[in-house]
N, C-alpha and C positions, 0 to 999 in steps of 0.2 A: 082459257087457262092462263094464269099469270106467267109472264116471261121472266125467267131467272137466269142470269148469265154471270158466270164467274169471270172477273176481269182478266185473269190469267189465261183464259181460253181465247181471248180476242186478239186480232192483229194478223200479221202476215202468216201465211201457211208455212209451217215448218214442223219438224219432229219435236213435239213437246217433251217427249220422254228423254230426249237428249239434252234438253235445256233446263229441266225442272230443278236441278241442283245448282245451276249456275247463278251468279249474281246478275241481276237485271241492270241493263245500261240506262242510266238516267242522263238525259241531255237537257241542259238548262238554257233557256233563251233569255237574253238580257238586252237592255238598251242604254242603261245609265250607270249609276253608282254601284249597284249590285249588293244592297244591304240584305235582301232576301237570299241572294246567292251565298253571302257570307254566313247567314244563319244555317243554310243547308251544309256548307262546308264545316262549320263548327260542330253541328250535330253529327255529321259523318265522322269527324275526328274523335268525338266522344263515344262513338259506337252506337248511336241512337238510331241510325238508319240501317235496318236489317234487311238482308235479301237483295240489296242493290248498291250501286256505287255511281257517283257522278263521273261519267266517262268523257264528257265533252261540254264545253260552253260555246254557244253561238251568239254573237253580238250583231245587232242591226246597225251599230255605229262604230266607226273607227275611233280609237282612243278612249272608249268608254272605260271608266275606272273599274268596272266589273271584270274587265280583261286582266287587270293587274291582280285582282283578288284570285282569279283562276291561276295565274302564273305562280303566285306565291304558294298556292296549294298544290302545285305540280299537276294541274288539270289541263289537258290539251284544249285549245280554243280556236275557233274559226270566226272570221269576220265576214259577214255578208251585208254590206251597206244597202239600206233600202233605196238610197238615192241612185243606185246603179241600175235599178229596174224600172221599166216603164209603167207598170201598174201592179195592183194587188195580186192579180192572178200569177203573173210571171215571177213575182217575188215569193209567193207562197209555194210555187213549184220548185224554186231554187232551195227553199228551206226543206221541202219534202225530200228532194234529192240528197241533201246533206244528212238529213235524219236517217234516210235509208242507208247511206254509206256508213253512218255511225252505228247502225243496227240498234236504233233506239227502241227500248221497251217502254219507257216513260218519258214524256216531254213536259217540262215544268216551265211555265211562263212566269219569270221572276222579274217584274218591272219591265216587261217586254211591251213597248208602246206601239205595236203595230197590229192592226186588225188583219187577221188571216182569212184567206179565201176558203170556201168549203172544199176545194180540192185537197186541202191539207187535213181539215178536221174530219172529213169522211174517210181519208186514208188511215187515220189514227183514231178510230172511235173509242171513246172511254180510255184513251191513253195520253191525253193532254190535260193537265190541270193548271188552274190559274188561281191567283189570290185577288179577291176584290175587297177593298177597304170599307165595307159596310155590311150590314146584315141583309143579304138578299132575301126577299124581293124589294127591299127599300134602297133608294138612291143607287140604282144600277141601270145598266143598259147603255146605249150609245151616248157619248158626251159626258158620262160620269167616270172620271178618272182623276188620279192625283188629288190635289187640294180641293178640286171642285166638289168631290164627294163630301168632304168634311164641311165645306162651306154650306152646302145644301142641308146637311144634317143639322147644323147649328141654326140656320135660318128657320127650319121647321120647328125647332125647339124640342127635339127628342131628348129623352133623359138617358138613354143608353145607345151606344153604337158599337161597332166591332168589325170583324172581318169574316169573310167566307172563303173556304177552299172548295172549289167546284171543278167539275169536268167541263171542258170546252166543247161546244157544239156550234152549229151554224148561226145561232142567234146570240147576240152579246149578253153575257152574264146569265144565260138561261140554262146552262148545263146542270146535270145532277149535282146536288150539294153533298159534299163529303163531310166537312166539319165546319162548325161555326163557334165563335167565341165573342164575348161582349165585355165592354168596359163602361163604367159610369161616366157621365159627362158633368164636369164641374160647372158652377155658375159663371166662372170667369174663363171658360175654355175658349181657345182660339183654334182656327183650322190647323195651325202649325202644332200646337200642343196636343190636339186630339189625334193628329196624324202620328205623332211620335208615340203617344200612349198606346194606340192600337198596334203599331208596329212592334213595340217592345213586349206588350202583354198578350198579344194574340197572334199576329202574323208570324213572328220569328219562332213561336212555339208550335203552332198548329201546322204550318207548312211542312216542316221535317216529319211531324207525326203522320200527316196524310201520305207523304212520300213513302214512309216505312210501311204503312198499312197496305199501300198498293204493292210494294215489292214483296210483302209477305203473303200476298193473295188473300187479304182479309177484307176486301171490298166486293160486294155482290150487287149487280144491277137487277132490279125487279120492277117491271112496268115503268122503266125510265127513271127510277129513283135509286139512289145509292144507299145500300145498307152496310154498315160497318161492324165488323166483329171486333169489339173492344176488349173481349176476354175479361 
């Protein structure tokens, strides 16, 4: 029999009836400039994220500009420098402990350039989402990040590319797909222009939408795939 799981039912054991009317806590993980964080902040200020709020930002780097964006928006922030931890496991455990302290309902990787250990992904199943700047399953997996993704897309000669919002699991870019959007590739496209085009036309629009869908309990998992209630 197919497995159907409502995302709202997953996570740490607690009295769901006491929390069903509460706003979900959204914790955003960042490493750099924070353009996707800014898209989330702007969407939240426009009232487009329903059922949740950005309650904390966690940065893997000291001095990341994303921290300034959080401060300007009045959002609490925590810095956990990757360099302070011996390996991926110890760092992932530190992130998990902070997420637990923040009572995170949803974790958003917004330009977070660190590979997380399964100790974290298994602790937050179907509660971590990521943005990948390509149409998965194309140009994804280990080694495909930043401009490298767009360079490979142009090398291959594809005519469209885009971005994918997906859940994070133990395999790179292999979690259930929530939303995807595409843009046409111009004949004179460069990796830099394609990156900007995808950010402006897909990432900054679909990421807040996916976050709101999660917070409104409009995503269902069936046989490992995400089904979205777009009403």
